[in-house]
Biopython code that builds the backbone (N, CA, C, O; Angstrom):
import numpy as np
from Bio.PDB.StructureBuilder import StructureBuilder

atoms = [
    (1, "MET", "N", (120.360, -117.395, -51.554)),
    (1, "MET", "CA", (119.973, -118.438, -50.217)),
    (1, "MET", "C", (118.394, -117.377, -49.954)),
    (1, "MET", "O", (117.311, -117.960, -49.904)),
    (2, "PHE", "N", (118.465, -115.790, -49.803)),
    (2, "PHE", "CA", (117.435, -115.709, -50.018)),
    (2, "PHE", "C", (116.280, -115.589, -50.958)),
    (2, "PHE", "O", (115.101, -115.633, -50.607)),
    (3, "LYS", "N", (116.863, -115.378, -52.609)),
    (3, "LYS", "CA", (115.945, -115.334, -54.077)),
    (3, "LYS", "C", (115.161, -117.372, -53.470)),
    (3, "LYS", "O", (113.992, -117.725, -53.315)),
    (4, "LYS", "N", (116.462, -118.167, -53.311)),
    (4, "LYS", "CA", (114.849, -119.507, -52.455)),
    (4, "LYS", "C", (114.468, -119.517, -51.476)),
    (4, "LYS", "O", (113.501, -120.189, -51.116)),
    (5, "ASN", "N", (114.985, -118.933, -50.927)),
    (5, "ASN", "CA", (113.699, -119.065, -49.748)),
    (5, "ASN", "C", (112.688, -117.718, -50.307)),
    (5, "ASN", "O", (111.631, -118.148, -49.845)),
    (6, "TYR", "N", (112.464, -116.965, -50.690)),
    (6, "TYR", "CA", (111.659, -115.745, -50.538)),
    (6, "TYR", "C", (110.848, -116.093, -52.075)),
    (6, "TYR", "O", (109.651, -116.329, -52.240)),
    (7, "ALA", "N", (111.740, -116.044, -52.912)),
    (7, "ALA", "CA", (111.005, -116.301, -54.595)),
    (7, "ALA", "C", (110.659, -118.245, -54.938)),
    (7, "ALA", "O", (109.580, -118.782, -55.187)),
    (8, "ASP", "N", (111.643, -118.691, -54.851)),
    (8, "ASP", "CA", (111.649, -120.329, -55.909)),
    (8, "ASP", "C", (110.582, -121.297, -54.451)),
    (8, "ASP", "O", (109.828, -122.188, -54.843)),
    (9, "GLU", "N", (110.624, -121.112, -53.510)),
    (9, "GLU", "CA", (109.799, -122.213, -53.006)),
    (9, "GLU", "C", (109.880, -121.407, -51.776)),
    (9, "GLU", "O", (110.882, -121.707, -51.127)),
    (10, "PRO", "N", (109.057, -120.352, -51.161)),
    (10, "PRO", "CA", (109.535, -120.601, -49.400)),
    (10, "PRO", "C", (109.251, -120.815, -48.559)),
    (10, "PRO", "O", (109.456, -120.320, -47.451)),
    (11, "MET", "N", (108.351, -122.130, -49.123)),
    (11, "MET", "CA", (108.168, -122.418, -47.058)),
    (11, "MET", "C", (109.120, -124.114, -47.310)),
    (11, "MET", "O", (109.375, -124.941, -46.435)),
    (12, "GLU", "N", (109.473, -124.179, -48.819)),
    (12, "GLU", "CA", (110.763, -125.266, -48.306)),
    (12, "GLU", "C", (111.407, -125.390, -47.368)),
    (12, "GLU", "O", (111.259, -126.373, -46.642)),
    (13, "ASP", "N", (112.503, -124.227, -47.055)),
    (13, "ASP", "CA", (113.260, -123.529, -46.993)),
    (13, "ASP", "C", (113.366, -122.708, -45.552)),
    (13, "ASP", "O", (114.294, -121.999, -45.162)),
    (14, "PRO", "N", (112.354, -122.970, -45.013)),
    (14, "PRO", "CA", (112.819, -121.624, -43.976)),
    (14, "PRO", "C", (113.822, -120.679, -43.247)),
    (14, "PRO", "O", (114.594, -121.146, -42.410)),
    (15, "VAL", "N", (113.814, -119.109, -43.615)),
    (15, "VAL", "CA", (114.671, -119.110, -42.404)),
    (15, "VAL", "C", (114.580, -118.394, -41.828)),
    (15, "VAL", "O", (113.866, -117.466, -42.208)),
    (16, "ASP", "N", (115.294, -118.304, -40.381)),
    (16, "ASP", "CA", (115.019, -117.799, -38.976)),
    (16, "ASP", "C", (115.991, -116.765, -38.894)),
    (16, "ASP", "O", (117.206, -116.946, -38.815)),
    (17, "ILE", "N", (115.172, -115.255, -38.926)),
    (17, "ILE", "CA", (116.084, -114.065, -38.194)),
    (17, "ILE", "C", (115.917, -114.205, -37.135)),
    (17, "ILE", "O", (114.847, -114.531, -36.623)),
    (18, "VAL", "N", (117.032, -113.969, -36.527)),
    (18, "VAL", "CA", (116.226, -113.066, -34.668)),
    (18, "VAL", "C", (118.121, -112.800, -34.523)),
    (18, "VAL", "O", (119.139, -113.355, -34.936)),
    (19, "PHE", "N", (117.802, -111.748, -33.777)),
    (19, "PHE", "CA", (117.942, -109.955, -32.993)),
    (19, "PHE", "C", (118.377, -109.891, -31.736)),
    (19, "PHE", "O", (117.748, -110.022, -30.686)),
    (20, "GLY", "N", (119.532, -109.674, -31.934)),
    (20, "GLY", "CA", (120.179, -109.862, -29.821)),
    (20, "GLY", "C", (119.998, -108.340, -29.709)),
    (20, "GLY", "O", (119.698, -107.432, -30.484)),
    (21, "GLU", "N", (120.318, -108.458, -28.376)),
    (21, "GLU", "CA", (120.974, -107.128, -27.502)),
    (21, "GLU", "C", (122.187, -106.422, -28.416)),
    (21, "GLU", "O", (123.178, -106.930, -28.941)),
    (22, "ARG", "N", (121.642, -104.870, -28.387)),
    (22, "ARG", "CA", (123.046, -104.253, -29.161)),
    (22, "ARG", "C", (124.720, -104.599, -28.316)),
    (22, "ARG", "O", (124.844, -104.935, -27.139)),
    (23, "ILE", "N", (126.250, -104.323, -29.673)),
    (23, "ILE", "CA", (126.842, -105.009, -29.094)),
    (23, "ILE", "C", (127.628, -103.705, -28.137)),
    (23, "ILE", "O", (128.233, -103.100, -29.022)),
    (24, "ASP", "N", (127.893, -103.052, -26.958)),
    (24, "ASP", "CA", (128.985, -102.188, -26.977)),
    (24, "ASP", "C", (130.268, -102.692, -27.579)),
    (24, "ASP", "O", (130.965, -103.706, -27.544)),
    (25, "PHE", "N", (130.249, -101.374, -28.213)),
    (25, "PHE", "CA", (131.938, -100.969, -29.216)),
    (25, "PHE", "C", (132.679, -99.628, -28.571)),
    (25, "PHE", "O", (133.635, -99.068, -29.107)),
    (26, "SER", "N", (132.131, -99.263, -27.461)),
    (26, "SER", "CA", (132.500, -97.826, -27.388)),
    (26, "SER", "C", (134.169, -98.099, -25.870)),
    (26, "SER", "O", (135.044, -97.356, -25.429)),
    (27, "ASP", "N", (133.867, -99.177, -25.694)),
    (27, "ASP", "CA", (135.544, -98.768, -25.313)),
    (27, "ASP", "C", (136.237, -99.967, -26.242)),
    (27, "ASP", "O", (136.799, -100.847, -25.591)),
    (28, "LEU", "N", (136.250, -100.049, -27.157)),
    (28, "LEU", "CA", (136.941, -100.302, -28.286)),
    (28, "LEU", "C", (137.415, -99.007, -29.121)),
    (28, "LEU", "O", (138.414, -98.657, -29.750)),
    (29, "ARG", "N", (136.026, -98.439, -28.747)),
    (29, "ARG", "CA", (136.537, -96.687, -29.945)),
    (29, "ARG", "C", (137.208, -96.516, -29.444)),
    (29, "ARG", "O", (138.257, -96.721, -30.054)),
    (30, "GLN", "N", (137.486, -95.857, -27.505)),
    (30, "GLN", "CA", (137.705, -95.264, -26.834)),
    (30, "GLN", "C", (138.861, -95.524, -26.746)),
    (30, "GLN", "O", (139.681, -94.614, -26.632)),
    (31, "LYS", "N", (139.346, -97.217, -26.782)),
    (31, "LYS", "CA", (141.449, -97.844, -26.922)),
    (31, "LYS", "C", (141.423, -96.800, -27.839)),
    (31, "LYS", "O", (141.678, -95.651, -27.478)),
    (32, "LEU", "N", (141.161, -97.061, -28.906)),
    (32, "LEU", "CA", (141.777, -96.583, -30.128)),
    (32, "LEU", "C", (142.414, -95.451, -30.761)),
    (32, "LEU", "O", (143.476, -95.285, -31.361)),
    (33, "ARG", "N", (141.277, -94.611, -30.389)),
    (33, "ARG", "CA", (140.936, -94.009, -30.242)),
    (33, "ARG", "C", (142.239, -92.447, -29.385)),
    (33, "ARG", "O", (142.376, -91.224, -29.399)),
    (34, "ASP", "N", (142.904, -93.790, -28.740)),
    (34, "ASP", "CA", (143.609, -93.118, -27.400)),
    (34, "ASP", "C", (145.129, -94.050, -27.673)),
    (34, "ASP", "O", (146.264, -94.096, -27.199)),
    (35, "ALA", "N", (144.493, -94.583, -28.523)),
    (35, "ALA", "CA", (146.204, -95.222, -28.584)),
    (35, "ALA", "C", (146.188, -95.145, -30.015)),
    (35, "ALA", "O", (147.219, -94.497, -30.193)),
    (36, "GLY", "N", (145.550, -95.445, -31.574)),
    (36, "GLY", "CA", (145.724, -95.011, -32.800)),
    (36, "GLY", "C", (145.843, -96.236, -32.804)),
    (36, "GLY", "O", (145.740, -97.250, -32.114)),
    (37, "PRO", "N", (146.259, -95.592, -34.444)),
    (37, "PRO", "CA", (146.601, -97.312, -35.274)),
    (37, "PRO", "C", (147.424, -97.999, -34.498)),
    (37, "PRO", "O", (146.761, -99.034, -34.433)),
    (38, "SER", "N", (148.008, -98.128, -34.103)),
    (38, "SER", "CA", (149.953, -98.904, -33.202)),
    (38, "SER", "C", (148.240, -100.590, -32.326)),
    (38, "SER", "O", (148.465, -101.710, -31.867)),
    (39, "VAL", "N", (146.934, -99.893, -32.505)),
    (39, "VAL", "CA", (146.310, -100.975, -31.583)),
    (39, "VAL", "C", (144.894, -101.267, -32.718)),
    (39, "VAL", "O", (144.061, -102.095, -32.347)),
    (40, "GLN", "N", (144.721, -100.665, -33.865)),
    (40, "GLN", "CA", (143.999, -101.586, -34.819)),
    (40, "GLN", "C", (143.881, -102.347, -34.526)),
    (40, "GLN", "O", (142.956, -102.766, -33.830)),
    (41, "GLU", "N", (145.263, -103.163, -35.150)),
    (41, "GLU", "CA", (144.548, -104.881, -35.196)),
    (41, "GLU", "C", (144.182, -105.467, -33.790)),
    (41, "GLU", "O", (143.721, -106.606, -33.869)),
    (42, "GLU", "N", (144.283, -104.939, -32.470)),
    (42, "GLU", "CA", (144.100, -105.954, -31.091)),
    (42, "GLU", "C", (142.628, -105.073, -31.107)),
    (42, "GLU", "O", (141.959, -105.357, -30.113)),
    (43, "VAL", "N", (142.170, -104.376, -31.732)),
    (43, "VAL", "CA", (140.633, -103.889, -31.194)),
    (43, "VAL", "C", (139.402, -104.193, -32.673)),
    (43, "VAL", "O", (138.279, -103.690, -32.731)),
    (44, "TRP", "N", (140.018, -105.131, -33.734)),
    (44, "TRP", "CA", (139.279, -105.546, -34.919)),
    (44, "TRP", "C", (138.973, -107.430, -33.767)),
    (44, "TRP", "O", (138.086, -108.166, -33.335)),
    (45, "ALA", "N", (140.527, -107.258, -33.836)),
    (45, "ALA", "CA", (140.115, -108.839, -33.272)),
    (45, "ALA", "C", (139.345, -108.337, -32.432)),
    (45, "ALA", "O", (138.356, -107.955, -33.058)),
    (46, "ALA", "N", (139.204, -108.061, -31.090)),
    (46, "ALA", "CA", (138.100, -108.008, -29.118)),
    (46, "ALA", "C", (137.223, -107.758, -30.143)),
    (46, "ALA", "O", (136.377, -108.635, -29.969)),
    (47, "ALA", "N", (136.720, -106.807, -31.572)),
    (47, "ALA", "CA", (135.477, -106.576, -31.801)),
    (47, "ALA", "C", (134.774, -107.686, -32.414)),
    (47, "ALA", "O", (133.569, -107.813, -32.196)),
    (48, "GLY", "N", (135.687, -108.889, -33.509)),
    (48, "GLY", "CA", (134.980, -110.135, -34.463)),
    (48, "GLY", "C", (134.685, -111.111, -32.834)),
    (48, "GLY", "O", (133.764, -111.818, -32.425)),
    (49, "GLU", "N", (135.566, -110.815, -32.465)),
    (49, "GLU", "CA", (135.109, -111.930, -30.954)),
    (49, "GLU", "C", (133.896, -111.509, -30.246)),
    (49, "GLU", "O", (133.235, -112.515, -29.989)),
    (50, "ARG", "N", (133.507, -110.775, -29.956)),
    (50, "ARG", "CA", (132.546, -109.877, -28.951)),
    (50, "ARG", "C", (131.748, -110.762, -30.359)),
    (50, "ARG", "O", (131.678, -111.988, -30.275)),
    (51, "VAL", "N", (131.272, -110.168, -31.404)),
    (51, "VAL", "CA", (130.159, -110.296, -32.258)),
    (51, "VAL", "C", (130.413, -112.071, -32.159)),
    (51, "VAL", "O", (129.900, -112.207, -31.048)),
    (52, "SER", "N", (130.720, -113.086, -32.436)),
    (52, "SER", "CA", (130.965, -114.751, -31.948)),
    (52, "SER", "C", (130.316, -114.717, -31.830)),
    (52, "SER", "O", (129.336, -114.925, -32.545)),
    (53, "ALA", "N", (130.542, -114.157, -29.904)),
    (53, "ALA", "CA", (130.292, -114.476, -28.941)),
    (53, "ALA", "C", (129.073, -114.501, -28.811)),
    (53, "ALA", "O", (128.536, -115.602, -28.693)),
    (54, "ALA", "N", (128.368, -113.441, -28.795)),
    (54, "ALA", "CA", (126.993, -113.140, -28.813)),
    (54, "ALA", "C", (126.244, -113.375, -30.183)),
    (54, "ALA", "O", (125.091, -112.944, -30.149)),
    (55, "ILE", "N", (126.689, -114.068, -31.622)),
    (55, "ILE", "CA", (126.344, -115.185, -32.359)),
    (55, "ILE", "C", (126.073, -116.252, -31.349)),
    (55, "ILE", "O", (124.943, -116.707, -31.174)),
    (56, "LEU", "N", (126.729, -116.496, -30.939)),
    (56, "LEU", "CA", (126.591, -117.590, -29.986)),
    (56, "LEU", "C", (126.009, -118.435, -29.106)),
    (56, "LEU", "O", (125.925, -119.662, -29.070)),
    (57, "GLU", "N", (125.580, -117.476, -28.327)),
    (57, "GLU", "CA", (124.787, -116.829, -27.464)),
    (57, "GLU", "C", (123.114, -116.686, -28.436)),
    (57, "GLU", "O", (122.701, -117.822, -28.201)),
    (58, "LEU", "N", (122.407, -116.271, -28.992)),
    (58, "LEU", "CA", (121.989, -115.982, -29.921)),
    (58, "LEU", "C", (121.622, -117.271, -30.102)),
    (58, "LEU", "O", (120.584, -117.558, -29.507)),
    (59, "ALA", "N", (122.234, -118.345, -30.862)),
    (59, "ALA", "CA", (122.256, -119.728, -31.829)),
    (59, "ALA", "C", (121.500, -120.868, -30.167)),
    (59, "ALA", "O", (120.781, -121.866, -30.117)),
    (60, "LYS", "N", (122.079, -120.118, -29.244)),
    (60, "LYS", "CA", (122.219, -121.320, -27.728)),
    (60, "LYS", "C", (120.531, -120.599, -27.211)),
    (60, "LYS", "O", (119.718, -121.168, -26.482)),
    (61, "ALA", "N", (120.405, -119.477, -27.731)),
    (61, "ALA", "CA", (118.412, -119.171, -26.930)),
    (61, "ALA", "C", (118.031, -120.254, -27.688)),
    (61, "ALA", "O", (117.704, -121.366, -27.274)),
    (62, "HIS", "N", (118.144, -119.550, -29.729)),
    (62, "HIS", "CA", (116.330, -119.839, -30.167)),
    (62, "HIS", "C", (116.556, -121.012, -30.153)),
    (62, "HIS", "O", (117.718, -121.321, -30.415)),
    (63, "PRO", "N", (115.424, -122.300, -29.806)),
    (63, "PRO", "CA", (115.391, -122.894, -29.323)),
    (63, "PRO", "C", (115.485, -124.434, -30.703)),
    (63, "PRO", "O", (115.757, -125.623, -30.537)),
    (64, "LYS", "N", (115.124, -123.660, -31.936)),
    (64, "LYS", "CA", (115.391, -124.610, -33.404)),
    (64, "LYS", "C", (116.946, -125.228, -33.742)),
    (64, "LYS", "O", (117.459, -126.266, -34.159)),
    (65, "LEU", "N", (117.414, -123.597, -33.178)),
    (65, "LEU", "CA", (119.227, -123.833, -33.575)),
    (65, "LEU", "C", (120.125, -124.436, -31.849)),
    (65, "LEU", "O", (121.253, -124.927, -31.878)),
    (66, "ALA", "N", (119.638, -124.320, -31.040)),
    (66, "ALA", "CA", (119.401, -124.656, -29.567)),
    (66, "ALA", "C", (119.690, -126.575, -30.168)),
    (66, "ALA", "O", (120.783, -127.139, -30.229)),
    (67, "GLN", "N", (118.380, -127.148, -30.508)),
    (67, "GLN", "CA", (118.209, -128.861, -30.457)),
    (67, "GLN", "C", (118.262, -128.438, -31.551)),
    (67, "GLN", "O", (117.219, -127.865, -31.868)),
    (68, "GLU", "N", (119.467, -128.459, -32.757)),
    (68, "GLU", "CA", (120.472, -128.878, -33.773)),
    (68, "GLU", "C", (121.447, -128.617, -33.298)),
    (68, "GLU", "O", (122.171, -128.254, -34.225)),
    (69, "ARG", "N", (122.105, -128.547, -32.170)),
    (69, "ARG", "CA", (123.291, -127.957, -31.192)),
    (69, "ARG", "C", (122.941, -129.100, -30.553)),
    (69, "ARG", "O", (123.798, -129.935, -30.841)),
    (70, "ARG", "N", (122.035, -129.618, -29.756)),
    (70, "ARG", "CA", (122.054, -130.649, -29.025)),
    (70, "ARG", "C", (122.242, -131.963, -29.705)),
    (70, "ARG", "O", (123.081, -132.752, -29.269)),
    (71, "ASP", "N", (121.454, -132.265, -30.828)),
    (71, "ASP", "CA", (121.304, -132.936, -31.476)),
    (71, "ASP", "C", (122.989, -133.170, -31.994)),
    (71, "ASP", "O", (123.813, -134.058, -31.779)),
    (72, "LYS", "N", (123.005, -132.111, -32.641)),
    (72, "LYS", "CA", (124.795, -133.041, -33.187)),
    (72, "LYS", "C", (125.939, -133.093, -31.885)),
    (72, "LYS", "O", (126.628, -134.090, -31.669)),
    (73, "GLU", "N", (126.002, -131.852, -31.081)),
    (73, "GLU", "CA", (126.408, -133.157, -29.528)),
    (73, "GLU", "C", (126.584, -134.281, -28.619)),
    (73, "GLU", "O", (127.290, -134.654, -27.683)),
    (74, "GLU", "N", (124.750, -134.954, -29.977)),
    (74, "GLU", "CA", (124.880, -136.111, -28.585)),
    (74, "GLU", "C", (125.323, -137.360, -29.882)),
    (74, "GLU", "O", (125.650, -138.537, -29.730)),
    (75, "LYS", "N", (125.205, -136.711, -30.888)),
    (75, "LYS", "CA", (125.401, -137.614, -32.280)),
    (75, "LYS", "C", (127.450, -137.695, -31.977)),
    (75, "LYS", "O", (128.066, -138.752, -32.119)),
    (76, "GLN", "N", (127.897, -136.826, -31.710)),
    (76, "GLN", "CA", (129.494, -136.795, -31.846)),
    (76, "GLN", "C", (129.241, -138.204, -30.430)),
    (76, "GLN", "O", (129.248, -139.427, -30.570)),
    (77, "ARG", "N", (129.026, -137.296, -29.060)),
    (77, "ARG", "CA", (128.931, -138.053, -28.233)),
    (77, "ARG", "C", (128.987, -139.872, -27.997)),
    (77, "ARG", "O", (129.566, -140.627, -27.216)),
    (78, "ALA", "N", (127.731, -140.079, -29.519)),
    (78, "ALA", "CA", (127.487, -141.268, -29.149)),
    (78, "ALA", "C", (128.870, -142.289, -29.939)),
    (78, "ALA", "O", (129.479, -143.254, -29.476)),
    (79, "ARG", "N", (129.006, -141.581, -31.292)),
    (79, "ARG", "CA", (129.877, -141.650, -32.504)),
    (79, "ARG", "C", (131.559, -142.355, -31.348)),
    (79, "ARG", "O", (132.189, -143.413, -31.341)),
    (80, "ARG", "N", (131.647, -141.129, -30.611)),
    (80, "ARG", "CA", (132.654, -141.622, -29.585)),
    (80, "ARG", "C", (132.817, -142.793, -28.661)),
    (80, "ARG", "O", (133.799, -143.465, -28.344)),
    (81, "TYR", "N", (130.984, -142.843, -28.178)),
    (81, "TYR", "CA", (131.495, -143.770, -26.869)),
    (81, "TYR", "C", (131.624, -145.205, -27.932)),
    (81, "TYR", "O", (132.135, -146.175, -27.371)),
    (82, "GLN", "N", (131.163, -145.433, -29.555)),
    (82, "GLN", "CA", (131.046, -146.412, -30.007)),
    (82, "GLN", "C", (132.530, -146.649, -30.506)),
    (82, "GLN", "O", (132.941, -147.719, -30.956)),
    (83, "GLY", "N", (133.147, -145.685, -30.382)),
    (83, "GLY", "CA", (134.811, -146.180, -30.836)),
    (83, "GLY", "C", (135.113, -145.418, -32.332)),
    (83, "GLY", "O", (135.795, -145.780, -33.290)),
    (84, "GLU", "N", (134.398, -144.352, -32.122)),
    (84, "GLU", "CA", (134.949, -143.194, -33.161)),
    (84, "GLU", "C", (135.634, -142.850, -33.909)),
    (84, "GLU", "O", (135.128, -142.780, -35.028)),
    (85, "ASN", "N", (137.070, -142.452, -33.809)),
    (85, "ASN", "CA", (137.980, -141.234, -33.639)),
    (85, "ASN", "C", (137.612, -139.488, -34.168)),
    (85, "ASN", "O", (136.996, -139.406, -35.230)),
    (86, "LEU", "N", (137.789, -138.839, -33.822)),
    (86, "LEU", "CA", (136.767, -137.296, -33.716)),
    (86, "LEU", "C", (137.942, -136.548, -34.239)),
    (86, "LEU", "O", (138.897, -136.560, -33.462)),
    (87, "ASP", "N", (138.137, -135.852, -35.432)),
    (87, "ASP", "CA", (139.198, -135.293, -36.016)),
    (87, "ASP", "C", (139.055, -134.084, -34.968)),
    (87, "ASP", "O", (137.989, -133.803, -34.422)),
    (88, "ASP", "N", (140.391, -133.336, -34.737)),
    (88, "ASP", "CA", (139.506, -131.473, -33.789)),
    (88, "ASP", "C", (138.416, -130.996, -34.528)),
    (88, "ASP", "O", (137.335, -130.882, -33.950)),
    (89, "ASP", "N", (138.532, -130.669, -35.833)),
    (89, "ASP", "CA", (137.904, -129.992, -36.124)),
    (89, "ASP", "C", (136.079, -131.101, -35.836)),
    (89, "ASP", "O", (136.462, -131.341, -34.691)),
    (90, "GLU", "N", (135.393, -131.462, -35.870)),
    (90, "GLU", "CA", (134.546, -131.838, -35.375)),
    (90, "GLU", "C", (134.272, -131.885, -34.071)),
    (90, "GLU", "O", (133.127, -131.916, -33.622)),
    (91, "ILE", "N", (135.048, -131.892, -33.566)),
    (91, "ILE", "CA", (135.595, -131.538, -32.323)),
    (91, "ILE", "C", (134.824, -129.673, -31.742)),
    (91, "ILE", "O", (134.013, -129.053, -31.053)),
    (92, "ALA", "N", (135.682, -129.647, -32.511)),
    (92, "ALA", "CA", (135.420, -128.461, -32.813)),
    (92, "ALA", "C", (134.248, -127.358, -32.777)),
    (92, "ALA", "O", (133.974, -126.256, -32.302)),
    (93, "SER", "N", (133.584, -128.693, -33.837)),
    (93, "SER", "CA", (132.086, -127.255, -34.414)),
    (93, "SER", "C", (131.133, -128.218, -33.596)),
    (93, "SER", "O", (130.103, -128.536, -34.192)),
    (94, "ALA", "N", (131.361, -128.877, -31.971)),
    (94, "ALA", "CA", (130.326, -129.219, -31.595)),
    (94, "ALA", "C", (130.291, -128.121, -30.316)),
    (94, "ALA", "O", (129.258, -127.625, -29.864)),
    (95, "SER", "N", (131.210, -127.943, -29.994)),
    (95, "SER", "CA", (130.620, -126.899, -29.454)),
    (95, "SER", "C", (130.243, -125.419, -29.836)),
    (95, "SER", "O", (130.297, -124.451, -29.078)),
    (96, "VAL", "N", (129.854, -125.427, -31.144)),
    (96, "VAL", "CA", (129.459, -123.892, -31.859)),
    (96, "VAL", "C", (127.984, -124.181, -31.651)),
    (96, "VAL", "O", (127.138, -123.360, -32.004)),
]
sb = StructureBuilder()
sb.init_structure("model")
sb.init_model(0)
sb.init_chain("A")
sb.init_seg("    ")
for serial, (resi, resn, name, xyz) in enumerate(atoms, 1):
    if name == "N":
        sb.init_residue(resn, " ", resi, " ")
    sb.init_atom(name, np.array(xyz, "f"), 0.0, 1.0, " ", f" {name:<3s}", serial, name[0])
structure = sb.get_structure()
């Protein structure tokens, strides 16, 4: 993707890079230090959830991504209204 956007045809498929606030993992680091390896999987899962939530918030805040999400949700609403059945993956992806 990087090569395509910056070497081949840079203006054809532009890439937006969005930076958010720093994610605080200090409590998870402390939990890992206190409890040790027994909670490692739980800590990694919690860290992953924080990162995913932060990415979702960035996507919601970014105008282009927010509009794409609204368009996708509207399309799925229209499909439901017209009687089409959506599978669970389509419904879940509408909220992303």
